[in-house]
C-alpha positions as CSV (number, residue, x, y, z in Angstrom):
1,X,0.0,0.0,0.0
2,X,1.1,3.1,-0.7
3,X,1.2,4.8,2.5
4,X,1.3,8.9,2.9
5,X,3.3,10.7,5.9
6,X,0.9,13.4,6.6
7,X,-0.2,14.0,10.1
8,X,-3.1,11.0,10.7
9,X,-6.3,11.8,12.1
10,X,-9.0,9.6,11.4
11,X,-11.6,11.7,9.1
12,X,-14.3,9.4,9.5
13,X,-14.0,8.5,13.1
14,X,-17.4,8.4,15.3
15,X,-17.4,10.4,18.3
16,X,-18.5,8.8,21.6
17,X,-17.7,9.1,25.6
18,X,-16.5,6.7,28.4
19,X,-17.2,7.4,32.0
20,X,-13.7,6.7,33.8
21,X,-12.3,7.3,37.0
22,X,-8.6,8.2,38.6
23,X,-6.4,8.6,36.0
24,X,-6.8,7.8,32.6
25,X,-4.8,6.8,29.5
26,X,-4.9,9.3,26.2
27,X,-8.3,7.5,25.2
28,X,-10.1,8.4,28.3
29,X,-10.4,4.9,29.8
30,X,-8.7,4.1,32.7
31,X,-6.5,0.7,33.4
32,X,-8.5,-2.3,34.8
33,X,-6.7,-2.5,37.7
34,X,-7.8,0.8,39.1
35,X,-11.6,-0.7,38.7
36,X,-10.6,-4.0,41.1
37,X,-13.2,-2.8,43.5
38,X,-16.2,-2.4,41.1
39,X,-14.6,-6.1,39.3
40,X,-14.5,-7.6,42.4
41,X,-18.1,-6.9,43.5
42,X,-19.0,-8.2,40.4
43,X,-17.5,-11.5,41.0
44,X,-19.6,-11.5,44.7
45,X,-22.4,-10.8,43.3
46,X,-22.9,-13.0,40.5
47,X,-20.1,-15.6,41.0
48,X,-18.3,-15.3,37.8
49,X,-17.1,-12.4,35.7
50,X,-17.0,-12.3,31.7
51,X,-14.6,-11.0,29.8
52,X,-14.1,-9.3,26.1
53,X,-10.9,-8.3,25.2
54,X,-10.1,-6.5,21.7
55,X,-6.7,-7.0,20.8
56,X,-5.1,-3.6,19.7
57,X,-1.7,-4.5,19.1
58,X,-1.8,-4.7,15.1
59,X,-2.8,-1.1,15.3
60,X,0.4,-0.4,17.4
61,X,2.6,0.0,14.2
62,X,0.9,3.7,14.0
63,X,2.8,4.5,17.0
64,X,6.1,3.5,15.5
65,X,5.2,5.0,12.3
66,X,3.7,8.2,13.4
67,X,4.7,8.8,16.8
68,X,2.3,8.0,20.2
69,X,0.1,11.3,19.8
70,X,-1.0,9.6,16.4
71,X,-1.4,6.0,18.5
72,X,-3.4,7.9,20.9
73,X,-5.8,9.0,18.5
74,X,-6.5,5.8,16.8
75,X,-7.2,4.6,20.4
76,X,-9.3,7.3,21.3
77,X,-11.2,6.6,17.6
78,X,-11.1,2.5,18.3
79,X,-12.1,2.8,21.8
80,X,-15.4,5.1,20.5
81,X,-16.1,2.4,18.2
82,X,-16.6,0.1,21.3
83,X,-18.7,2.5,23.3
84,X,-21.1,3.3,20.4
85,X,-21.8,-1.0,19.4
86,X,-24.9,-0.4,21.2
87,X,-27.3,-2.2,23.7
88,X,-27.2,-5.3,22.4
89,X,-23.1,-6.0,23.1
90,X,-22.2,-3.1,25.6
91,X,-24.4,-1.6,28.6
92,X,-23.9,1.1,30.1
93,X,-23.2,-0.6,33.6
94,X,-20.2,-2.9,31.7
95,X,-16.9,-1.7,32.6
96,X,-14.9,-0.8,29.7
97,X,-11.0,-0.7,30.7
98,X,-7.8,-1.0,29.2
99,X,-4.7,-3.6,29.7
100,X,-1.6,-2.5,31.5
101,X,0.6,-3.2,28.8
102,X,0.5,0.6,27.2
103,X,-2.7,0.2,26.1
104,X,-2.3,-2.9,23.5
105,X,-6.0,-4.1,24.6
106,X,-9.4,-2.6,25.3
107,X,-11.3,-4.9,27.9
108,X,-15.2,-5.3,28.4
109,X,-16.0,-6.6,31.7
110,X,-19.4,-7.9,31.3
111,X,-22.1,-7.0,33.6
112,X,-25.1,-9.4,35.0
113,X,-27.3,-10.4,31.9
114,X,-30.9,-8.5,31.9
115,X,-32.6,-11.7,32.6
116,X,-30.8,-12.2,35.5
117,X,-29.3,-15.7,34.0
118,X,-25.4,-16.7,33.9
119,X,-24.2,-15.9,31.1
120,X,-22.5,-19.1,29.2
121,X,-19.3,-19.8,27.6
122,X,-21.5,-19.9,24.3
123,X,-22.7,-16.6,24.7
124,X,-19.4,-15.1,25.5
125,X,-17.9,-16.5,22.3
126,X,-21.2,-15.6,20.3
127,X,-20.5,-12.2,21.4
128,X,-16.7,-11.8,20.8
129,X,-17.3,-12.9,17.2
130,X,-20.4,-10.5,16.8
131,X,-17.9,-7.7,18.1
132,X,-14.9,-8.5,16.3
133,X,-17.1,-8.4,13.0
134,X,-18.8,-5.0,13.9
135,X,-15.3,-3.7,14.7
136,X,-13.3,-4.6,11.8
137,X,-16.0,-3.4,9.4
138,X,-16.1,0.1,11.0
139,X,-12.2,0.2,11.0
140,X,-12.4,-0.7,7.3
141,X,-14.3,2.2,6.4
142,X,-12.2,4.5,8.4
143,X,-10.1,6.8,5.8
144,X,-7.1,7.6,7.5
145,X,-3.1,8.1,6.4
146,X,-2.3,6.1,10.0
147,X,-4.3,2.9,8.6
148,X,-2.9,2.8,4.9
149,X,-3.9,-0.8,5.1
150,X,-6.2,-3.3,6.6
151,X,-5.6,-3.7,9.8
152,X,-7.9,-5.8,12.0
153,X,-8.3,-6.2,15.7
154,X,-9.3,-9.8,17.5
155,X,-11.7,-10.2,20.0
156,X,-11.3,-12.9,22.5
157,X,-13.2,-13.8,25.3
158,X,-12.8,-15.6,28.7
159,X,-14.5,-16.2,31.9
160,X,-13.4,-16.5,35.5
161,X,-15.6,-17.8,38.7
162,X,-15.5,-16.6,42.1
163,X,-13.2,-18.5,44.7
164,X,-13.0,-17.4,48.2
165,X,-9.5,-19.2,48.8
166,X,-8.1,-16.8,45.8
167,X,-7.4,-13.1,45.9
168,X,-10.3,-11.2,43.6
169,X,-6.9,-9.1,41.9
170,X,-5.6,-12.8,40.8
171,X,-8.8,-14.1,39.4
172,X,-8.9,-10.6,37.1
173,X,-5.7,-11.4,36.2
174,X,-5.8,-15.0,35.3
175,X,-9.3,-13.6,33.5
176,X,-7.3,-11.1,31.4
177,X,-4.3,-13.6,30.6
178,X,-6.6,-16.3,29.5
179,X,-8.3,-13.9,27.1
180,X,-4.9,-12.7,25.4
181,X,-4.6,-16.9,25.0
182,X,-7.9,-16.8,23.3
183,X,-6.9,-14.1,21.0
184,X,-3.3,-15.9,20.2
185,X,-5.2,-19.3,19.6
186,X,-7.5,-17.4,17.4
187,X,-4.5,-15.6,15.3
188,X,-3.1,-19.1,14.9
189,X,-6.0,-20.9,13.4
190,X,-6.8,-17.9,11.3
191,X,-3.4,-17.7,9.8
192,X,-3.6,-21.2,9.1
193,X,-6.7,-21.4,7.5
194,X,-5.6,-18.0,5.6
195,X,-2.4,-20.0,4.6
196,X,-4.7,-22.9,3.7
197,X,-7.1,-20.4,1.2
198,X,-3.6,-18.7,-0.3
199,X,-3.1,-22.6,-1.1
200,X,-5.8,-23.3,-2.9
201,X,-6.0,-19.9,-4.5
202,X,-2.6,-20.7,-6.4
203,X,-3.3,-24.7,-6.7
204,X,-6.2,-24.1,-8.2
205,X,-4.9,-21.1,-10.6
206,X,-7.9,-18.8,-9.1
207,X,-5.5,-15.5,-10.0
208,X,-6.3,-13.5,-12.8
209,X,-4.5,-10.3,-14.4
210,X,-6.0,-7.0,-15.8
211,X,-4.3,-4.4,-17.7
212,X,-3.8,-0.4,-17.2
213,X,-2.3,1.4,-20.2
214,X,0.3,4.0,-19.5
215,X,-0.3,6.7,-21.8
216,X,2.1,9.2,-23.6
217,X,0.6,12.6,-22.6
218,X,2.0,14.4,-25.6
219,X,0.1,12.1,-28.4
220,X,-2.1,10.0,-26.6
221,X,-0.3,6.9,-28.0
222,X,0.3,3.4,-25.7
223,X,3.9,3.5,-24.0
224,X,3.0,-0.1,-22.4
225,X,0.4,-1.4,-19.7
226,X,0.7,-2.4,-16.3
227,X,0.0,-5.9,-15.5
228,X,-1.8,-6.0,-12.0
229,X,-3.3,-9.0,-10.3
230,X,-6.4,-10.1,-8.7
231,X,-7.7,-13.0,-6.4
232,X,-11.1,-14.7,-6.8
233,X,-13.4,-12.0,-7.8
234,X,-16.5,-11.5,-5.1
235,X,-13.8,-12.6,-2.4
236,X,-12.2,-10.7,0.3
237,X,-9.0,-11.6,-1.6
238,X,-9.8,-10.3,-4.9
239,X,-7.9,-7.2,-4.4
240,X,-3.9,-7.4,-4.6
241,X,-3.6,-5.7,-1.0
242,X,-5.0,-8.1,0.6
243,X,-3.6,-10.9,-1.5
244,X,0.0,-9.9,-0.1
245,X,-0.8,-8.8,3.1
246,X,-2.0,-12.4,4.0
247,X,1.1,-13.8,1.9
248,X,3.1,-12.1,4.2
249,X,1.8,-12.9,7.4
250,X,1.9,-16.8,5.8
251,X,5.7,-16.5,4.9
252,X,4.3,-17.1,1.4
253,X,5.2,-13.7,-0.5
254,X,7.6,-15.4,-2.7
255,X,5.0,-18.2,-4.3
256,X,2.7,-15.3,-4.9
257,X,4.7,-12.7,-6.8
258,X,6.4,-15.9,-8.7
259,X,2.2,-17.0,-9.6
260,X,1.4,-13.5,-10.4
261,X,4.3,-12.9,-12.7
262,X,3.9,-16.1,-14.3
263,X,0.4,-14.9,-15.1
264,X,1.1,-11.7,-16.2
265,X,3.2,-12.8,-18.6
266,X,1.3,-15.4,-20.1
267,X,-1.8,-13.2,-19.9
268,X,-0.2,-10.8,-22.2
269,X,0.3,-13.1,-25.2
270,X,-1.7,-10.8,-27.3
271,X,-0.2,-7.3,-26.3
272,X,-0.6,-4.9,-28.8
273,X,2.7,-4.8,-30.6
274,X,5.9,-2.5,-29.6
275,X,3.6,-1.9,-26.3
276,X,5.6,-2.7,-23.4
277,X,4.7,-4.9,-20.4
278,X,5.2,-3.2,-16.8
279,X,5.5,-5.9,-14.6
280,X,5.7,-5.6,-10.6
281,X,8.2,-7.7,-9.0
282,X,9.0,-8.4,-5.3
283,X,13.2,-8.2,-4.9
284,X,13.3,-12.3,-4.3
285,X,11.8,-12.1,-8.0
286,X,15.9,-11.3,-8.6
287,X,17.1,-14.6,-7.5
288,X,14.2,-17.5,-8.7
289,X,15.8,-19.6,-11.2
290,X,12.6,-19.2,-13.4
291,X,13.5,-15.6,-13.7
292,X,16.9,-16.1,-14.6
293,X,18.9,-16.8,-18.3
294,X,17.7,-19.4,-20.0
295,X,14.6,-20.2,-18.2
296,X,13.1,-16.8,-18.4
297,X,14.3,-16.8,-22.2
298,X,11.9,-19.8,-22.5
299,X,9.2,-18.4,-20.4
300,X,9.5,-15.1,-22.8
301,X,9.1,-17.5,-25.7
302,X,6.0,-18.8,-24.4
303,X,4.4,-15.0,-24.5
304,X,5.9,-14.1,-27.6
305,X,7.7,-11.0,-25.9
306,X,11.2,-10.1,-26.4
307,X,13.3,-9.1,-23.4
308,X,13.2,-5.5,-24.4
309,X,9.5,-5.3,-23.9
310,X,9.5,-6.5,-20.3
311,X,10.0,-3.5,-17.9
312,X,10.1,-4.6,-14.1
313,X,8.6,-2.7,-11.5
314,X,9.9,-2.7,-8.2
315,X,9.4,-0.3,-5.3
316,X,11.8,2.6,-4.0
317,X,11.5,1.3,-0.8
318,X,12.5,-2.0,-1.8
319,X,15.1,-1.0,-3.8
320,X,16.8,0.9,-1.1
321,X,16.2,-1.8,1.6
322,X,17.5,-4.6,-0.7
323,X,20.2,-2.3,-2.5
324,X,23.4,-4.3,-2.5
325,X,21.8,-7.7,-3.4
326,X,19.3,-5.5,-5.6
327,X,21.8,-4.2,-8.1
328,X,24.0,-7.0,-8.5
329,X,21.3,-9.5,-9.7
330,X,19.4,-6.4,-11.6
331,X,22.4,-5.9,-13.9
332,X,22.3,-9.0,-15.1
333,X,18.2,-8.6,-16.2
334,X,19.5,-5.7,-17.8
335,X,22.2,-7.3,-20.0
336,X,19.5,-9.6,-21.2
337,X,17.2,-6.3,-22.3
338,X,15.3,-6.0,-19.5
339,X,14.3,-2.7,-18.7
340,X,13.7,-1.7,-14.9
341,X,11.2,1.0,-13.3
342,X,11.2,2.5,-10.1
343,X,7.9,2.7,-8.6
344,X,6.4,5.2,-5.7
345,X,8.6,8.2,-6.2
346,X,7.9,10.7,-4.3
347,X,6.3,9.0,-1.3
348,X,8.6,9.5,1.6
349,X,11.6,7.8,1.0
350,X,14.9,9.3,0.8
351,X,17.2,6.8,-1.3
352,X,17.4,9.0,-5.1
353,X,21.2,8.5,-5.0
354,X,20.6,5.0,-4.6
355,X,17.7,5.1,-7.2
356,X,19.9,7.1,-9.7
357,X,22.9,4.0,-8.9
358,X,20.0,1.3,-10.6
359,X,20.3,3.1,-13.6
360,X,16.2,2.5,-14.3
361,X,14.9,3.1,-17.4
362,X,11.4,4.6,-15.7
363,X,10.5,6.7,-12.5
364,X,7.0,6.5,-11.7
365,X,5.2,9.2,-9.3
366,X,3.4,8.1,-6.5
367,X,-0.4,8.5,-6.3
368,X,-0.1,11.0,-3.3
369,X,2.1,13.1,-5.1
370,X,-0.2,13.4,-8.1
371,X,-3.4,13.6,-6.4
372,X,-4.8,17.6,-6.2
373,X,-1.5,17.9,-7.5
374,X,-2.8,21.2,-9.4
375,X,-4.3,22.8,-6.1
376,X,-0.6,22.2,-4.0
377,X,2.3,24.1,-5.0
378,X,4.5,22.3,-2.8
379,X,3.6,18.7,-4.9
380,X,4.4,20.9,-8.1
381,X,7.6,21.9,-7.4
382,X,8.7,18.1,-5.9
383,X,7.5,16.7,-9.1
384,X,9.0,19.6,-11.1
385,X,12.2,18.9,-9.1
386,X,12.1,15.2,-9.4
387,X,11.2,15.8,-13.3
388,X,15.1,17.5,-13.3
389,X,16.6,14.8,-11.7
390,X,15.3,12.0,-14.2
391,X,16.2,14.0,-16.7
392,X,20.1,14.5,-15.5
393,X,19.8,10.6,-15.6
394,X,18.2,10.0,-18.6
395,X,15.2,8.5,-16.9
396,X,11.4,8.8,-18.2
397,X,8.8,9.9,-15.5
398,X,5.6,8.1,-15.4
399,X,2.6,9.8,-13.2
400,X,0.4,7.1,-11.6
401,X,-3.0,7.7,-10.3
402,X,-4.2,10.4,-12.6
403,X,-7.6,11.0,-12.1
404,X,-9.1,14.7,-12.8
405,X,-8.2,16.5,-15.6
406,X,-7.0,19.0,-13.7
407,X,-3.9,17.2,-12.2
408,X,-3.7,16.2,-16.1
409,X,-3.5,19.8,-17.3
410,X,-1.0,20.2,-14.5
411,X,1.6,17.1,-15.5
412,X,1.1,18.2,-19.1
413,X,2.3,21.8,-18.1
414,X,5.1,20.2,-15.7
415,X,6.3,18.4,-18.9
416,X,5.6,15.0,-17.5
417,X,5.9,12.6,-20.9
418,X,3.7,9.6,-19.5
419,X,0.9,9.4,-17.3
420,X,-1.6,6.5,-15.7
421,X,-4.8,6.5,-13.8
422,X,-8.5,6.0,-14.4
423,X,-8.7,9.0,-16.4
424,X,-6.9,7.6,-18.8
425,X,-7.9,4.1,-18.4
426,X,-8.8,1.9,-15.6
427,X,-7.6,-1.9,-15.2
428,X,-9.3,-4.1,-17.8
429,X,-8.7,-8.0,-19.0
430,X,-8.1,-6.9,-22.6
431,X,-5.7,-4.2,-23.7
432,X,-8.1,-0.7,-23.6
433,X,-7.2,2.5,-25.4
434,X,-6.9,5.7,-23.4
435,X,-10.0,7.3,-22.0
436,X,-11.3,9.9,-24.6
437,X,-10.8,12.4,-21.2
438,X,-7.4,13.7,-21.4
439,X,-7.9,14.8,-25.2
440,X,-8.7,18.2,-24.2
441,X,-5.2,18.2,-22.3
442,X,-3.0,17.2,-25.3
443,X,-0.6,19.8,-26.1
444,X,-1.7,22.1,-23.5
445,X,1.5,23.0,-21.7
446,X,5.4,23.3,-22.1
447,X,8.3,20.8,-21.4
448,X,9.0,23.3,-18.4
């Protein structure tokens, strides 16, 4: 996912309040140890205590990427979501707290059921499933630079009986620890199920490829098409971000990347003459025997594509993080005639000197740099500077994510030669011509 480095504050975060006692965290919720007296009373009164634990550990990366204040805002938003679940899930008499591990979980201690019967373990399990589904659905709809990719929360559950021989504080601690163990077991089960699902997708050939045109902004001709992978249609795995996140969690990025690359090459048999094929790859592809020497040439022969028509795309981030081995492996591929495009230029990484030594044929501007570039002086000047940088090392700029005519007009005025985006052509299973919406902008600018 192409993440922005902007200050984050969820734009669609709901508003909600929690009553708290004593000192509270930045989310407005007190640590559960400060509410032990209330928890003790529930234990004594009903003989047991149920707990739903909302694991927020998947969200803590926000703190590393955007500072603690950003994480505090995300935690506050999730807390608001919990308090707004409604009376079917959370009642005003329930006690909502945070754990004592730095706010990695919200704890919902359940008050007695309205009808006076004891909560069963099956009730707790069903409630945990409902709360998890609701929270993840709402989190998925929250737009924030802090959450550039999907970060699911898990909800565990546990129950403890009152035991007069054990201190109430120890019983509550046991309750929290068992809820964490429940989350751990659920995560292991979910990861295993996802791995099996991904294996089935690969074994059954359920991947497909769509192609988005890369257009010459000067005369509307087609430079080439970027191959974009898709999972099974109508499933949560259809979009590549979800697929590759699942592959990363299952340690199957190499296998998925290889299958996507192979599918893209074979699906490009009908590529129009002279058009180039842009193929996204991970650094591990450089060491794949199938993607080297005679094996690669044989694969290309099956598609009818010469090496000179293949452009390998790798993100700026991956190119920098794997720089030394990447350069060595890259040299062999370029000697065979393949070209290189570095993606996500302008996304916030600072490795332009290293990028220059890769000698890429193309630099692809990140979508965040292009969005509303017509209204942003800073983005225009960044694009102008990067264009000068590209010209000096004889690379060509491709602007990604063009969705509006004003963005297109601005890019033409800046002298950007090539573009890609919904305005110019959506990803399709066939090789589409550019959209007519770009025509009024052609020839409108200079090469300044």
